[in-house]
Every structure is written in C-alpha cells, then in structure tokens.
All heavy atoms as an XYZ file, in Angstrom:
665
protein
N      22.315     -8.062     39.048
C      22.361     -7.944     37.605
C      21.456     -6.821     37.126
O      20.421     -6.567     37.700
C      21.868     -9.244     36.963
C      22.899    -10.285     36.845
S      22.263    -11.559     35.775
C      23.469    -12.758     36.119
N      21.854     -6.241     36.044
C      21.042     -5.163     35.490
C      20.001     -5.744     34.542
O      20.053     -6.909     34.147
C      21.928     -4.169     34.730
O      22.482     -4.837     33.610
C      23.022     -3.614     35.615
N      19.074     -4.893     34.184
C      18.015     -5.317     33.266
C      18.587     -5.652     31.886
O      18.122     -6.564     31.221
C      16.980     -4.194     33.145
C      15.758     -4.577     32.361
C      14.734     -3.468     32.339
O      14.598     -2.745     33.341
O      14.065     -3.336     31.301
N      19.640     -4.933     31.476
C      20.280     -5.188     30.180
C      20.897     -6.587     30.154
O      20.812     -7.287     29.151
C      21.340     -4.118     29.895
C      22.032     -4.274     28.564
C      21.098     -4.019     27.394
O      20.085     -3.364     27.530
N      21.448     -4.575     26.250
N      21.530     -7.011     31.262
C      22.126     -8.355     31.321
C      21.060     -9.430     31.207
O      21.262    -10.443     30.533
C      22.912     -8.535     32.619
C      24.158     -7.658     32.677
O      24.630     -7.271     31.588
O      24.627     -7.366     33.787
N      19.915     -9.225     31.856
C      18.820    -10.193     31.751
C      18.331    -10.287     30.317
O      18.038    -11.370     29.817
C      17.657     -9.797     32.667
C      18.021     -9.940     34.135
O      18.972    -10.697     34.434
O      17.348     -9.292     34.965
N      18.211     -9.153     29.656
C      17.735     -9.120     28.267
C      18.713     -9.876     27.351
O      18.317    -10.664     26.508
C      17.580     -7.671     27.814
C      17.139     -7.526     26.396
C      17.923     -7.351     25.299
C      15.800     -7.543     25.915
N      17.163     -7.258     24.180
C      15.848     -7.375     24.525
C      14.568     -7.685     26.526
C      14.707     -7.346     23.741
C      13.434     -7.657     25.742
C      13.501     -7.484     24.373
N      20.009     -9.630     27.526
C      21.014    -10.289     26.692
C      21.051    -11.790     26.948
O      21.243    -12.575     26.022
C      22.381     -9.674     26.930
C      22.524     -8.291     26.340
C      23.871     -7.679     26.637
O      24.736     -8.375     27.215
O      24.064     -6.500     26.301
N      20.863    -12.198     28.179
C      20.887    -13.620     28.486
C      19.645    -14.306     27.927
O      19.714    -15.414     27.429
C      20.944    -13.825     30.003
C      21.138    -15.274     30.348
C      21.457    -15.533     31.798
N      21.355    -14.395     32.664
C      20.648    -14.369     33.794
N      19.989    -15.432     34.180
N      20.627    -13.305     34.548
N      18.513    -13.628     28.009
C      17.271    -14.233     27.543
C      17.253    -14.355     26.019
O      16.737    -15.320     25.479
C      16.081    -13.400     28.009
C      14.750    -14.045     27.693
C      13.586    -13.299     28.303
O      13.817    -12.417     29.158
O      12.453    -13.587     27.924
N      17.785    -13.387     25.306
C      17.771    -13.388     23.855
C      19.196    -13.452     23.311
O      19.639    -12.571     22.592
C      17.067    -12.132     23.327
C      15.640    -12.061     23.756
C      15.251    -11.175     24.739
C      14.684    -12.882     23.189
C      13.941    -11.103     25.144
C      13.372    -12.821     23.598
C      12.987    -11.935     24.573
N      19.912    -14.515     23.629
C      21.290    -14.685     23.165
C      21.244    -15.366     21.796
O      21.210    -16.591     21.690
C      22.088    -15.510     24.174
C      23.570    -15.527     23.848
O      23.964    -14.914     22.838
O      24.326    -16.160     24.600
N      21.242    -14.565     20.745
C      21.106    -15.095     19.391
C      22.348    -15.875     18.967
O      22.233    -16.837     18.202
C      20.829    -13.954     18.401
C      19.515    -13.299     18.624
N      18.326    -13.913     18.344
C      19.197    -12.076     19.116
C      17.330    -13.107     18.639
N      17.831    -11.972     19.125
N      23.511    -15.484     19.427
C      24.720    -16.225     19.057
C      24.655    -17.657     19.573
O      25.020    -18.594     18.872
C      25.964    -15.524     19.602
C      26.285    -14.244     18.854
C      27.420    -13.539     19.503
N      26.919    -13.076     20.816
C      27.641    -12.527     21.762
N      28.927    -12.368     21.576
N      27.107    -12.125     22.888
N      24.161    -17.824     20.785
C      24.042    -19.164     21.350
C      23.005    -19.973     20.578
O      23.226    -21.135     20.256
C      23.642    -19.066     22.829
C      23.388    -20.408     23.442
C      24.320    -21.284     23.901
C      22.119    -21.018     23.634
N      23.714    -22.415     24.368
C      22.356    -22.273     24.211
C      20.812    -20.642     23.379
C      21.332    -23.152     24.541
C      19.796    -21.514     23.699
C      20.054    -22.749     24.277
N      21.888    -19.359     20.234
C      20.841    -20.071     19.510
C      21.290    -20.445     18.104
O      21.006    -21.538     17.614
C      19.582    -19.224     19.446
N      22.003    -19.555     17.437
C      22.449    -19.826     16.069
C      23.575    -20.855     16.019
O      23.797    -21.465     14.978
C      22.898    -18.535     15.390
C      21.721    -17.637     15.082
O      20.597    -18.096     14.933
N      21.983    -16.347     14.990
N      24.279    -21.048     17.120
C      25.371    -22.020     17.123
C      24.893    -23.429     17.466
O      25.702    -24.346     17.531
C      26.453    -21.586     18.117
O      25.943    -21.659     19.440
N      23.603    -23.627     17.634
C      23.072    -24.948     17.960
C      23.348    -25.917     16.813
O      23.261    -25.563     15.638
C      21.579    -24.858     18.230
N      23.689    -27.162     17.158
C      23.991    -28.147     16.124
C      22.732    -28.604     15.403
O      22.758    -28.859     14.210
C      24.706    -29.338     16.754
C      26.102    -29.014     17.232
C      26.806    -30.234     17.792
O      26.427    -31.356     17.416
O      27.723    -30.051     18.584
N      21.654    -28.756     16.132
C      20.404    -29.214     15.518
C      19.386    -28.090     15.599
O      19.143    -27.531     16.656
C      19.858    -30.446     16.250
C      18.526    -30.879     15.736
N      18.369    -31.508     14.526
C      17.287    -30.757     16.254
C      17.089    -31.757     14.320
N      16.413    -31.313     15.358
N      18.807    -27.762     14.460
C      17.779    -26.729     14.425
C      16.478    -27.360     13.949
O      16.427    -27.975     12.890
C      18.184    -25.593     13.495
C      19.410    -24.848     13.988
C      19.756    -23.711     13.098
C      21.016    -23.029     13.636
N      21.423    -21.909     12.833
N      15.460    -27.228     14.760
C      14.164    -27.809     14.428
C      13.458    -26.931     13.402
O      13.441    -25.709     13.538
C      13.318    -27.903     15.699
C      11.991    -28.572     15.473
C      11.218    -28.743     16.766
O      11.835    -28.747     17.835
O       9.993    -28.856     16.686
N      12.854    -27.541     12.371
C      12.134    -26.733     11.383
C      10.889    -26.104     11.994
O      10.359    -26.583     12.999
C      11.775    -27.731     10.287
C      11.873    -29.068     10.905
C      12.840    -28.953     12.049
N      10.445    -25.040     11.362
C       9.269    -24.347     11.876
C       8.026    -25.226     11.704
O       8.032    -26.220     10.976
C       9.070    -23.032     11.126
O       8.753    -23.303      9.769
N       6.951    -24.827     12.349
C       5.699    -25.587     12.249
C       5.198    -25.598     10.817
O       4.703    -26.618     10.324
C       4.663    -24.983     13.192
N       5.319    -24.480     10.126
C       4.865    -24.435      8.732
C       5.702    -25.364      7.857
O       5.173    -26.055      6.989
C       4.940    -23.004      8.206
C       4.515    -22.900      6.760
C       4.292    -21.460      6.349
N       4.038    -21.306      4.945
C       2.903    -21.631      4.319
N       1.911    -22.134      5.011
N       2.767    -21.461      3.032
N       7.026    -25.387      8.079
C       7.884    -26.277      7.301
C       7.533    -27.737      7.554
O       7.503    -28.544      6.622
C       9.343    -26.018      7.640
N       7.248    -28.090      8.801
C       6.845    -29.465      9.116
C       5.510    -29.810      8.471
O       5.329    -30.896      7.934
C       6.764    -29.660     10.626
C       8.104    -29.607     11.315
C       8.019    -30.078     12.749
N       7.001    -29.397     13.529
C       7.185    -28.336     14.297
N       8.395    -27.814     14.393
N       6.203    -27.795     14.976
N       4.551    -28.860      8.490
C       3.241    -29.092      7.890
C       3.364    -29.305      6.382
O       2.781    -30.234      5.824
C       2.306    -27.916      8.177
C       0.945    -28.040      7.521
S       0.029    -26.499      7.458
C       0.975    -25.580      6.272
N       4.149    -28.447      5.720
C       4.306    -28.582      4.269
C       5.043    -29.868      3.905
O       4.705    -30.522      2.921
C       5.031    -27.366      3.705
C       4.229    -26.066      3.715
C       5.104    -24.912      3.241
C       2.986    -26.183      2.866
N       6.050    -30.242      4.693
C       6.772    -31.483      4.421
C       5.846    -32.686      4.538
O       5.889    -33.601      3.705
C       7.951    -31.621      5.382
N       4.975    -32.670      5.545
C       4.031    -33.782      5.705
C       3.009    -33.805      4.562
O       2.655    -34.872      4.052
C       3.314    -33.659      7.051
N       2.554    -32.653      4.147
C       1.571    -32.576      3.063
C       2.183    -33.004      1.742
O       1.564    -33.699      0.941
C       1.026    -31.153      2.951
C      -0.036    -31.013      1.874
C      -0.491    -29.592      1.702
N      -1.064    -29.056      2.923
C      -1.333    -27.774      3.121
N      -1.055    -26.893      2.178
N      -1.843    -27.348      4.247
N       3.428    -32.580      1.492
C       4.063    -32.856      0.207
C       4.667    -34.251      0.128
O       5.094    -34.681     -0.931
C       5.139    -31.823     -0.075
C       4.594    -30.448     -0.326
C       3.310    -30.114     -0.605
C       5.327    -29.227     -0.320
N       3.188    -28.754     -0.764
C       4.421    -28.188     -0.593
C       6.654    -28.919     -0.096
C       4.806    -26.873     -0.666
C       7.035    -27.598     -0.169
C       6.120    -26.590     -0.447
N       4.714    -34.948      1.266
C       5.275    -36.297      1.273
C       4.450    -37.208      0.366
O       5.001    -37.970     -0.424
C       5.292    -36.829      2.700
C       6.008    -38.125      2.875
C       6.042    -38.476      4.341
C       6.928    -39.663      4.608
N       6.965    -39.988      6.030
N       3.130    -37.148      0.469
C       2.247    -38.000     -0.331
C       1.805    -37.324     -1.622
O       1.507    -38.005     -2.602
C       1.009    -38.375      0.488
C       1.371    -39.167      1.730
O       2.343    -39.948      1.659
O       0.702    -38.995      2.764
N       1.729    -36.004     -1.622
C       1.207    -35.272     -2.779
C       2.113    -34.084     -3.067
O       1.815    -32.964     -2.664
C      -0.231    -34.807     -2.480
C      -0.893    -34.225     -3.686
O      -0.418    -34.395     -4.796
N      -1.983    -33.515     -3.473
N       3.225    -34.287     -3.797
C       4.153    -33.165     -4.048
C       3.512    -32.115     -4.945
O       2.659    -32.437     -5.775
C       5.338    -33.832     -4.741
C       4.816    -35.105     -5.281
C       3.677    -35.516     -4.401
N       3.894    -30.852     -4.781
C       3.308    -29.797     -5.599
C       3.832    -29.850     -7.033
O       4.919    -30.373     -7.298
C       3.774    -28.511     -4.904
C       5.051    -28.901     -4.257
C       4.871    -30.337     -3.832
N       3.049    -29.298     -7.945
C       3.483    -29.211     -9.337
C       4.538    -28.128     -9.460
O       4.485    -27.120     -8.765
C       2.294    -28.878    -10.238
C       1.269    -29.979    -10.246
O       1.612    -31.144    -10.097
N       0.015    -29.622    -10.404
N       5.508    -28.317    -10.360
C       6.513    -27.273    -10.537
C       5.876    -26.002    -11.088
O       4.972    -26.049    -11.920
C       7.496    -27.873    -11.550
C       6.848    -29.084    -12.095
C       5.729    -29.469    -11.199
N       6.316    -24.867    -10.582
C       5.796    -23.572    -11.018
C       6.948    -22.600    -11.132
O       7.874    -22.633    -10.319
C       4.770    -23.044    -10.019
N       6.909    -21.727    -12.124
C       7.974    -20.732    -12.234
C       7.915    -19.750    -11.081
O       6.872    -19.564    -10.450
C       7.695    -20.043    -13.565
C       6.280    -20.326    -13.866
C       5.935    -21.613    -13.184
N       9.039    -19.112    -10.816
C       9.120    -18.163     -9.722
C       8.195    -16.983     -9.975
O       8.259    -16.350    -11.020
C      10.571    -17.681     -9.583
C      10.785    -16.701     -8.486
C      10.732    -17.102     -7.175
C      11.025    -15.376     -8.753
C      10.941    -16.197     -6.156
C      11.234    -14.463     -7.742
C      11.187    -14.878     -6.435
N       7.308    -16.708     -9.046
C       6.345    -15.598     -9.126
C       5.594    -15.591    -10.452
O       5.539    -14.595    -11.162
C       7.035    -14.259     -8.920
C       7.549    -14.096     -7.517
C       8.018    -12.698     -7.312
N       8.559    -12.557     -5.964
C       9.011    -11.452     -5.464
N       8.996    -10.354     -6.173
N       9.479    -11.396     -4.244
N       5.019    -16.717    -10.770
C       4.269    -16.816    -12.025
C       2.990    -15.998    -11.940
O       2.368    -15.879    -10.884
C       3.929    -18.277    -12.295
N       2.599    -15.399    -13.058
C       1.344    -14.665    -13.112
C       0.185    -15.652    -13.068
O       0.288    -16.775    -13.568
C       1.249    -13.838    -14.395
C       2.257    -12.702    -14.409
O       2.618    -12.234    -13.307
O       2.665    -12.286    -15.505
N      -0.928    -15.227    -12.499
C      -2.098    -16.088    -12.415
C      -2.612    -16.429    -13.810
O      -3.024    -17.548    -14.073
C      -3.183    -15.420    -11.586
N      -2.619    -15.472    -14.686
C      -3.039    -15.710    -16.060
C      -2.170    -14.857    -16.978
O      -1.682    -13.804    -16.583
C      -4.508    -15.363    -16.241
C      -4.855    -13.938    -15.847
C      -6.344    -13.691    -15.814
O      -7.052    -14.509    -15.222
O      -6.752    -12.698    -16.403
N      -1.984    -15.302    -18.202
C      -1.133    -14.512    -19.100
C      -1.752    -13.152    -19.410
O      -2.962    -13.019    -19.555
C      -1.035    -15.369    -20.356
C      -1.998    -16.468    -20.203
C      -2.460    -16.520    -18.790
N      -0.905    -12.153    -19.473
C      -1.345    -10.793    -19.759
C      -1.285    -10.579    -21.267
O      -0.254    -10.848    -21.881
C      -0.436     -9.774    -19.041
C      -0.847     -8.359    -19.370
C      -0.464    -10.021    -17.548
N      -2.385    -10.107    -21.871
C      -2.333     -9.886    -23.318
C      -1.360     -8.767    -23.660
O      -1.331     -7.737    -22.997
C      -3.768     -9.511    -23.685
C      -4.384     -9.043    -22.424
C      -3.678     -9.764    -21.311
N      -0.573     -8.984    -24.692
C       0.426     -7.992    -25.105
C      -0.174     -7.040    -26.117
O      -0.957     -7.433    -26.963
C       1.615     -8.683    -25.738
C       2.452     -9.423    -24.728
C       3.720     -9.868    -25.368
N       4.326     -8.754    -26.082
C       5.598     -8.504    -26.125
N       6.419     -9.288    -25.504
N       6.081     -7.484    -26.813
N       0.204     -5.778    -26.026
C      -0.171     -4.810    -27.044
C       0.781     -4.938    -28.215
O       1.943     -5.286    -28.034
C      -0.052     -3.388    -26.512
C      -1.107     -2.991    -25.564
C      -0.984     -1.501    -25.334
N      -1.416     -1.172    -24.002
C      -1.149     -0.054    -23.402
N      -0.403      0.846    -23.984
N      -1.603      0.182    -22.199
N       0.289     -4.615    -29.370
C       1.195     -4.632    -30.514
C       2.123     -3.424    -30.419
O       1.810     -2.409    -29.804
C       0.409     -4.589    -31.822
O      -0.157     -3.308    -32.009
N       3.259     -3.541    -31.039
C       4.203     -2.434    -31.011
C       3.648     -1.235    -31.771
O       3.975     -0.090    -31.463
C       5.545     -2.869    -31.591
O       5.390     -3.228    -32.947
N       2.783     -1.478    -32.752
C       2.189     -0.376    -33.508
C       1.239      0.435    -32.635
O       1.190      1.654    -32.736
C       1.447     -0.889    -34.746
C       2.402     -1.352    -35.796
C       2.665     -2.635    -36.153
C       3.241     -0.532    -36.594
N       3.617     -2.663    -37.128
C       3.991     -1.383    -37.429
C       3.451      0.842    -36.681
C       4.917     -0.898    -38.339
C       4.369      1.314    -37.600
C       5.095      0.454    -38.411
N       0.491     -0.239    -31.776
C      -0.437      0.479    -30.901
C       0.337      1.363    -29.924
O      -0.046      2.514    -29.672
C      -1.320     -0.502    -30.149
N       1.425      0.854    -29.380
C       2.242      1.648    -28.460
C       2.873      2.833    -29.177
O       2.904      3.953    -28.650
C       3.344      0.777    -27.846
O       2.783     -0.269    -27.094
N       3.364      2.597    -30.380
C       3.976      3.674    -31.160
C       2.957      4.755    -31.492
O       3.241      5.956    -31.371
C       4.581      3.104    -32.460
O       5.516      2.080    -32.107
C       5.278      4.179    -33.270
N       1.757      4.337    -31.889
C       0.711      5.304    -32.226
C       0.299      6.116    -31.004
O       0.040      7.327    -31.101
C      -0.496      4.576    -32.814
N       0.249      5.477    -29.827
C      -0.138      6.189    -28.613
C       0.924      7.234    -28.250
O       0.585      8.371    -27.918
C      -0.334      5.207    -27.458
C      -0.885      5.870    -26.221
S      -1.569      4.783    -24.968
C      -0.397      3.503    -24.813
N       2.184      6.880    -28.340
C       3.260      7.832    -28.037
C       3.241      8.978    -29.039
O       3.335     10.159    -28.669
C       4.629      7.119    -28.025
C       5.769      8.117    -27.974
C       4.721      6.159    -26.854
N       3.117      8.660    -30.317
C       3.085      9.687    -31.355
C       1.889     10.620    -31.149
O       2.013     11.847    -31.264
C       3.018      9.035    -32.741
C       3.068     10.015    -33.863
C       4.222     10.719    -34.146
C       1.942     10.241    -34.638
C       4.268     11.628    -35.186
C       1.974     11.156    -35.678
C       3.134     11.847    -35.962
N       0.735     10.065    -30.811
C      -0.458     10.874    -30.557
C      -0.270     11.814    -29.383
O      -0.692     12.977    -29.422
N       0.367     11.344    -28.324
C       0.622     12.197    -27.156
C       1.579     13.332    -27.506
O       1.379     14.478    -27.081
C       1.186     11.375    -26.005
S      -0.019     10.260    -25.250
N       2.603     13.046    -28.299
C       3.558     14.084    -28.699
C       2.865     15.138    -29.548
O       3.055     16.345    -29.348
C       4.760     13.450    -29.441
C       5.626     14.508    -30.106
C       5.589     12.605    -28.487
N       2.037     14.702    -30.486
C       1.310     15.648    -31.341
C       0.362     16.495    -30.498
O       0.258     17.714    -30.679
C       0.555     14.902    -32.460
C      -0.416     15.819    -33.185
C       1.544     14.291    -33.441
N      -0.331     15.885    -29.554
C      -1.259     16.626    -28.706
C      -0.518     17.678    -27.877
O      -1.002     18.810    -27.713
C      -2.017     15.660    -27.792
N       0.643     17.342    -27.343
C       1.425     18.305    -26.556
C       1.904     19.447    -27.446
O       1.860     20.624    -27.055
C       2.602     17.600    -25.854
C       2.067     16.687    -24.749
C       3.595     18.603    -25.290
C       3.106     15.797    -24.116
N       2.333     19.124    -28.689
C       2.784     20.178    -29.604
C       1.638     21.123    -29.959
O       1.809     22.350    -29.996
C       3.369     19.549    -30.874
C       4.708     18.865    -30.657
S       5.302     17.946    -32.085
C       5.485     19.250    -33.279
N       0.449     20.577    -30.188
C      -0.719     21.414    -30.501
C      -1.066     22.277    -29.298
O      -1.366     23.473    -29.438
C      -1.910     20.528    -30.936
C      -3.196     21.326    -30.981
C      -1.625     19.878    -32.287
N      -1.040     21.719    -28.113
C      -1.354     22.477    -26.907
C      -0.363     23.617    -26.697
O      -0.764     24.751    -26.389
C      -1.348     21.541    -25.689
C      -1.717     22.156    -24.353
C      -3.153     22.646    -24.376
C      -1.510     21.167    -23.237
N       0.926     23.355    -26.876
C       1.935     24.405    -26.741
C       1.717     25.488    -27.798
O       1.808     26.685    -27.509
C       3.356     23.812    -26.831
C       3.640     22.966    -25.594
C       4.412     24.909    -26.980
C       4.934     22.179    -25.661
N       1.401     25.068    -29.026
C       1.138     26.035    -30.089
C      -0.066     26.902    -29.777
O      -0.054     28.118    -30.008
N      -1.129     26.334    -29.246
C      -2.318     27.090    -28.890
C      -2.023     28.089    -27.761
O      -2.503     29.223    -27.783
C      -3.461     26.171    -28.486
C      -4.146     25.400    -29.625
C      -5.160     24.417    -29.059
C      -4.816     26.361    -30.589
N      -1.240     27.669    -26.795
C      -0.891     28.560    -25.679
C      -0.055     29.727    -26.190
O      -0.284     30.896    -25.822
C      -0.149     27.791    -24.566
C       0.463     28.719    -23.548
C      -1.090     26.803    -23.870
N       0.902     29.481    -27.063
C       1.739     30.541    -27.607
C       0.924     31.473    -28.522
O       1.122     32.695    -28.516
C       2.923     29.966    -28.380
C       3.979     29.376    -27.480
C       5.172     28.827    -28.264
O       5.119     28.712    -29.490
N       6.228     28.463    -27.552
N      -0.006     30.915    -29.292
C      -0.812     31.711    -30.190
C      -1.753     32.628    -29.410
O      -1.920     33.792    -29.745
C      -1.621     30.805    -31.128
C      -2.513     31.556    -32.079
C      -1.982     32.214    -33.165
C      -3.892     31.590    -31.868
C      -2.789     32.904    -34.047
C      -4.707     32.277    -32.737
C      -4.160     32.931    -33.826
O      -4.975     33.618    -34.693
N      -2.324     32.097    -28.333
C      -3.274     32.906    -27.556
C      -2.539     33.989    -26.744
O      -3.098     35.062    -26.492
C      -4.090     32.029    -26.613
O      -3.254     31.425    -25.652
N      -1.304     33.727    -26.329
C      -0.563     34.742    -25.565
C       0.034     35.817    -26.490
O       0.279     36.942    -26.072
C       0.541     34.093    -24.740
O       1.527     33.539    -25.582
N       0.244     35.498    -27.763
C       0.832     36.460    -28.709
C      -0.243     37.436    -29.224
O       0.067     38.543    -29.605
C       1.485     35.741    -29.886
N      -1.456     36.996    -29.296
C      -2.471     37.828    -29.937
C      -3.337     38.538    -29.027
O      -3.445     39.282    -28.212
C-alpha cells in the first residue's frame, strides 16, 4: 500500500460522518452537566457588555459640517497662496 492509501484509510471522513451515533464533545458534555441544575439566563446574540452612549444627531451633523467647512477653507488657502 502507498502512503496515500494509509492516510485515506486513517482519516476517512465519509465513514465517520455516516455513523449512526455521534458522541458530543467534552465541552458539550461539560456544559450540559453544568446547565442541568443551573441553566443560563437568556441573552441576546452577541450582546454588548454595556450599552454604548449614543451621540445626538445634531452633534454628528455639526461634526460633518465642520469638517466640510475646514476642507473648503484649506482648499481656498492653498489656491490663494498658489495664485499670489
């Protein structure tokens, strides 16, 4: 037999996946035993640790407007200095 045949026989995933009974992993067994007496509290999917404070829409608008004005002033200064 070749080395490839040994590899395929040793790691035959089709045979393993076709097994009728699949044993849960060690972590799954540990969590099942822990949660049997003390089930976890329901939690939303990927919940934040703490709520994030929201900015007001006015603050965001003012920041965008300020950046646009600053860019316009900078462009004007560059054009003024290159013209004179």
